[in-house]
N, C-alpha and C positions, 0 to 999 in steps of 0.2 A: 145377689142370690142369698136365699135363706140357708140356715144351718141344715134344715131338713132336706132341701134340694141338693146341697153339697153332699150330704150323707147318702142319699139315694144315688146320686151320680157316682160316688165312690164305690158303692156296693155293686152297681151295674158294671162298672169298669173292672172291678175285682172278679166278678163272675165271668166276664168275657175272657180275662187273662187265664183264669183257672180252666175254663172250657178249652181254650187253645192249647194249654199245657197237657190236659188230659187227652186230647186228640192225638198228640205226639207220643204220649207215653202208653196209652191204653188202646186196645183194639178189640172189637167184638167179632168172633168167628162162629159161623154156623157149620156144624159137622155135616158132611155129605158122605155117605157110604158107611160100611159096617166094620171097618178095620179096627176101631177102638171099642167095639161092643164087648162086654156089657158096661164098661165104665162110661162110655159116651155112645149114644145112639144117633142115627141120622135125625137131623132136626134139632138136636141139642145145641145150645149156644154157650160159648165159653168166653170169659174175659181174659185177655192176654196182656201181660206186662211186656212192653217192647224195650224197656230201658233198664239200666242198672245191672249189677252183678248177676242176679238170677238169670237174666236173659243172655248175658255174655258167656256165662259158664254154668249152664244148667246141670243140676245134680242128677245122678242116676235115679230113676223112678219118676222124675218130673215129666209131665205131658208138655210137649213143645209144639209150636207151629213153625213149619218150614216153608220156604219158597220153593215150589216144585221146579222152577226154571234154574235153580242153583244146585239141584240134586241130579247128578249125571244118571240118565236112564229113567228119570221119573216122568218125563214128558213136559210139554209146554205149560207155562203159566199156572196160576192157581196156588192154593195153599194146601199143605198136608198136615194132619194132626197125628202125632206118634208119641211114644214114650221112650225116653232115653234109657237104654239098656247098658251102655258102657261109654266112658269118656276116654280121651287120649291117655295112653299109658296103662289102661286097664285091659284085662283079658277079654277077647271077643267072646260073647256068650255062645254056647253050643247051638249049632244050627245056623249061625250067622257068619260062619267062617272060622278061621284059626288064627292063633297068634295074639298080638297085642294091638289095640287100636292106635293107629298112627297119630302123630301130632296134628292138631288142627282138624281132627275128625271126631265124629260121634257114631255110635251104633244106635239106631232108632228102630223100634219094633212096634207093630200094632198089637193090641191086646187080643185080637181075634185072628190067630195065625192062618186059619183056613181061608180067609178072604183078604188078608192084608198083603199089600206089596210094600216092602220095607227093606231094611238092611240085609235081610235074608236073600234078597234079589240084587240090590244095588251095592252091597258092601257098605263100609263106613262112609258116612256122608260128611261134606264139609261143615264144620261148626259155623262157618259164616252164613250158611243157609238158614239158620235159626232166626225167625222173626221175633220170637219171644216165648215166654213160658205162660201156661195157663195159671191163673190165680183164683179162679172160681167159675161156677156154672151160673148162668143167668136163666130166668124163666123162659120156657119155650115160647116161640112166636105163636100167634093164634093159629089154631089148626088142631089136628088129631093129637091125642096123648102119645106118650112114649110108646113106640112100636115093640112088638115081641122080637125075639132073637131073629135078626135078618140072616138071609142065606145068599145074598147077592155076592158075586165074585169081585175081588179086588177093589174094595172101597177105600175111601180116603179116611 
């Protein structure tokens, strides 16, 4: 085998390994519903980091993706996109209950309270329900441009 063929083979192998690692660490999520409007509208796509300290201990203010089946009262399957409003040991925000957030829990809220089902309904959610934190917005999939303010009830 020539040096060029070995180099090409090494680059292809490295690319395959990097793609496999990226698929385990990153996730693309499409927003459905109006609960995070205006920060995120239905059809917006976000890149989610599934690993590392940001995903294990998201800071207040970070947008996270949660597994709905791990949030009591959220319903079966699917993913939820919400903002962390309080972490364990912090005061529960007004309107989401009283007291201090228990260990192993987070208070998550939608940015659009009129249509969001979140910790105002469920209470603090298990921190283990967090799939990851958003690290960026991706271009929208082909289709209509970003919609105006939605009014649909109880979006994700």
